[in-house]
C-alpha positions as CSV (number, residue, x, y, z in Angstrom):
1,M,-41.5,-36.3,138.5
2,L,-40.2,-37.4,135.1
3,E,-40.9,-40.8,133.8
4,V,-39.6,-42.1,130.4
5,R,-40.5,-45.5,129.2
6,G,-39.3,-47.3,126.0
7,L,-38.6,-44.0,124.3
8,E,-37.5,-44.3,120.6
9,S,-36.7,-41.5,118.3
10,G,-34.3,-40.3,115.6
11,Y,-33.9,-38.5,112.3
12,K,-35.5,-39.6,109.0
13,R,-34.6,-43.2,108.6
14,S,-32.1,-43.4,111.5
15,T,-33.3,-44.4,114.9
16,V,-31.1,-43.0,117.7
17,L,-32.9,-43.8,120.8
18,Q,-33.4,-47.5,121.2
19,G,-35.9,-47.7,124.1
20,V,-34.8,-45.3,126.8
21,D,-36.1,-45.8,130.3
22,L,-35.5,-43.0,132.8
23,D,-36.8,-41.7,136.0
24,L,-36.1,-38.3,137.7
25,Q,-37.5,-37.4,141.1
26,N,-38.7,-34.0,142.1
27,G,-35.8,-31.7,143.3
28,R,-33.0,-33.8,142.2
29,V,-30.2,-33.4,139.7
30,L,-29.3,-36.3,137.4
31,G,-26.1,-36.1,135.3
32,L,-26.4,-37.9,132.0
33,L,-23.0,-39.0,130.6
34,G,-21.9,-40.8,127.4
35,R,-19.5,-40.8,124.6
36,N,-20.2,-38.6,121.5
37,G,-23.0,-39.7,119.3
38,V,-24.8,-42.1,121.7
39,G,-28.0,-40.1,121.8
40,K,-27.8,-37.8,124.7
41,S,-28.7,-34.6,122.8
42,T,-31.4,-36.6,120.9
43,L,-33.0,-37.5,124.2
44,I,-32.9,-33.9,125.5
45,N,-34.5,-32.7,122.2
46,T,-37.1,-35.5,122.2
47,L,-38.1,-34.7,125.8
48,M,-38.5,-31.0,124.7
49,G,-40.5,-31.9,121.7
50,L,-38.0,-30.8,119.1
51,V,-37.7,-34.4,117.9
52,T,-40.8,-36.6,117.6
53,P,-40.6,-39.9,119.2
54,S,-41.6,-43.1,117.2
55,A,-42.4,-45.2,120.3
56,G,-42.5,-45.0,124.1
57,K,-44.0,-42.6,126.6
58,V,-42.9,-39.5,128.4
59,T,-44.8,-38.2,131.5
60,L,-44.3,-35.3,133.9
61,D,-46.1,-35.5,137.1
62,G,-48.3,-38.0,135.5
63,R,-49.2,-35.9,132.6
64,D,-48.6,-37.5,129.2
65,L,-46.3,-35.3,127.1
66,T,-45.3,-37.9,124.5
67,G,-45.0,-36.3,121.0
68,K,-46.4,-33.0,122.2
69,R,-45.2,-29.7,120.6
70,P,-42.4,-27.8,122.3
71,D,-44.8,-25.0,123.3
72,V,-47.1,-27.4,125.0
73,I,-44.2,-29.0,126.8
74,A,-42.9,-25.6,127.9
75,R,-46.2,-24.7,129.3
76,A,-46.3,-27.9,131.3
77,G,-43.2,-26.7,133.0
78,V,-40.2,-27.9,131.0
79,A,-37.4,-25.5,130.1
80,L,-34.3,-26.1,127.9
81,V,-30.8,-24.7,128.2
82,P,-29.6,-25.8,124.8
83,Q,-26.1,-26.8,123.7
84,G,-24.4,-23.8,122.0
85,R,-26.6,-21.4,124.1
86,R,-28.7,-20.3,121.1
87,V,-29.2,-16.8,122.3
88,W,-30.4,-14.1,119.9
89,A,-27.3,-12.0,119.1
90,P,-29.1,-8.7,118.2
91,L,-31.2,-8.6,121.4
92,S,-30.0,-7.0,124.6
93,V,-29.7,-9.0,127.8
94,T,-32.7,-7.1,129.1
95,E,-34.8,-7.9,126.1
96,H,-34.0,-11.6,126.5
97,L,-34.9,-11.6,130.1
98,D,-38.1,-9.5,129.5
99,L,-39.4,-12.0,126.9
100,A,-38.8,-15.0,129.3
101,A,-40.2,-13.2,132.3
102,R,-43.6,-12.6,130.4
103,R,-44.0,-16.4,130.0
104,G,-43.1,-17.1,133.6
105,K,-45.0,-14.2,135.4
106,G,-47.0,-15.4,138.3
107,K,-46.2,-19.0,137.9
108,G,-43.5,-19.4,140.5
109,P,-40.7,-17.9,142.5
110,W,-38.2,-16.9,139.9
111,D,-38.5,-13.3,138.9
112,M,-36.0,-10.8,137.4
113,A,-34.5,-9.7,140.8
114,R,-34.0,-13.2,142.0
115,V,-32.4,-14.4,138.8
116,L,-30.1,-11.4,138.6
117,E,-29.1,-12.1,142.2
118,L,-28.2,-15.6,141.2
119,L,-26.3,-14.4,138.1
120,P,-25.2,-10.9,138.9
121,R,-22.9,-10.6,135.9
122,L,-26.0,-10.3,133.7
123,G,-27.1,-7.3,135.7
124,E,-23.8,-5.6,134.9
125,R,-24.3,-6.4,131.2
126,R,-28.0,-5.7,130.8
127,R,-27.6,-3.2,128.1
128,H,-25.2,-5.2,126.0
129,T,-26.5,-7.4,123.1
130,A,-26.2,-11.1,123.5
131,G,-23.6,-11.0,120.6
132,Q,-21.3,-8.8,122.7
133,L,-21.2,-11.3,125.6
134,S,-18.6,-13.9,126.3
135,G,-19.4,-17.6,126.0
136,G,-19.7,-17.9,129.7
137,E,-22.1,-14.9,129.9
138,Q,-24.2,-16.3,127.1
139,Q,-24.5,-19.5,129.0
140,M,-25.6,-17.6,132.1
141,L,-28.2,-15.8,129.9
142,A,-29.5,-19.1,128.6
143,I,-29.8,-20.3,132.2
144,A,-31.6,-17.1,133.3
145,R,-33.9,-17.3,130.3
146,A,-34.9,-20.8,131.3
147,L,-35.4,-20.0,135.0
148,L,-37.6,-17.0,134.3
149,T,-40.3,-19.3,132.8
150,N,-40.5,-20.8,136.3
151,P,-40.1,-24.4,135.2
152,R,-40.7,-27.6,137.1
153,L,-37.9,-29.3,135.1
154,V,-34.8,-27.8,133.5
155,L,-33.0,-29.7,130.7
156,M,-29.3,-28.6,130.2
157,D,-27.4,-29.8,127.2
158,E,-23.6,-29.5,127.6
159,P,-23.5,-26.4,129.8
160,S,-19.8,-26.5,130.0
161,D,-19.3,-26.7,126.1
162,G,-16.5,-24.4,124.9
163,L,-16.0,-22.7,128.3
164,A,-12.8,-22.1,130.2
165,P,-12.4,-24.1,133.4
166,S,-12.9,-21.1,135.6
167,V,-16.1,-20.3,133.9
168,V,-17.3,-23.8,134.1
169,D,-16.8,-23.5,137.9
170,L,-19.1,-20.5,137.9
171,I,-21.8,-22.3,135.9
172,G,-21.4,-25.2,138.4
173,E,-22.0,-22.8,141.3
174,A,-25.2,-21.4,139.6
175,I,-26.4,-25.0,139.1
176,G,-25.7,-25.8,142.7
177,R,-27.7,-22.8,143.9
178,M,-30.6,-23.8,141.6
179,K,-30.4,-27.3,143.1
180,A,-30.5,-25.8,146.6
181,E,-33.7,-23.9,145.6
182,G,-35.3,-27.2,144.7
183,V,-35.0,-27.0,140.9
184,T,-35.1,-30.3,139.2
185,L,-32.4,-30.8,136.5
186,L,-31.3,-33.2,133.8
187,V,-27.8,-32.2,132.9
188,V,-26.1,-33.7,129.9
189,E,-22.4,-33.3,130.3
190,Q,-19.0,-34.3,129.1
191,D,-17.1,-32.6,131.9
192,L,-17.0,-35.2,134.6
193,H,-15.8,-32.6,137.2
194,L,-18.9,-30.6,136.7
195,A,-21.2,-33.5,136.5
196,F,-19.8,-34.9,139.8
197,A,-20.1,-31.5,141.5
198,V,-23.7,-30.9,140.7
199,A,-25.5,-34.3,140.3
200,E,-26.8,-36.6,143.0
201,D,-27.1,-39.4,140.5
202,I,-25.3,-40.4,137.3
203,A,-26.7,-42.1,134.3
204,V,-24.7,-43.4,131.3
205,M,-26.0,-43.7,127.8
206,D,-24.6,-46.1,125.1
207,K,-26.0,-46.8,121.7
208,G,-29.3,-45.1,122.4
209,R,-30.0,-46.7,125.7
210,I,-29.4,-46.1,129.5
211,V,-26.9,-48.7,130.4
212,H,-25.9,-47.7,133.9
213,R,-27.3,-45.6,136.7
214,S,-26.0,-45.1,140.3
215,P,-25.5,-42.5,143.0
216,T,-22.7,-40.1,142.1
217,L,-20.6,-41.2,145.1
218,D,-20.8,-44.9,144.0
219,F,-20.0,-44.0,140.4
220,R,-16.9,-42.1,141.5
221,K,-15.7,-44.9,143.7
222,D,-15.8,-47.5,140.9
223,S,-13.4,-46.2,138.3
224,S,-13.9,-49.2,136.1
225,I,-17.4,-48.0,135.2
226,A,-16.1,-44.8,133.7
227,H,-13.3,-46.6,132.0
228,T,-15.6,-49.1,130.5
229,L,-18.5,-46.9,129.5
230,L,-16.8,-43.6,128.9
231,G,-13.3,-44.5,127.9
232,V,-11.7,-42.4,130.7
233,A,-9.1,-43.5,133.2
């Protein structure tokens, strides 16, 4: 589904991605791990068109998306759940969902009723503004906003960031249900518990490159990999 070859990008005179190669098959979940500052968020933002690549190629179902604008990439079927949620504080939950639903109408299976069934807390908070929501509820709103565009691929950047463990478990359950529905996801994550729970495969970035990839079960069995590449016991 997603093919990335030799991708390089960065900011001004600083090159962050140093030739990323990555594949993601339809309907699977890939957990992307790595220490802080190795380029994970830069990769997500480059795939979404928020950072312009200087070299390499990105294709989705064979369609070349390299260097395209974010709106073009979104229309091709890619949705972003950004780090920090980035919801619009003054808008209500309903207004957020209505805006997203207009873009996704008629394009796939995700409609308002189905999304609220997946994330029922949002239904209870529909009249509240995003600024009145807890961090976990804002993350659910960001996920719902992405799903309502009926994407082929969802990019998630640190979905557990700043959330209590009990809330992280709820987010993990939502991701698990999305996976069961056939949603393809690339999940950047620092929380190993969440990554292991939702991803079938694990990739590790270091110094702007993918330096390891394996099935999640194999990654968990070999603790030396996590110790060497992530600095965890």
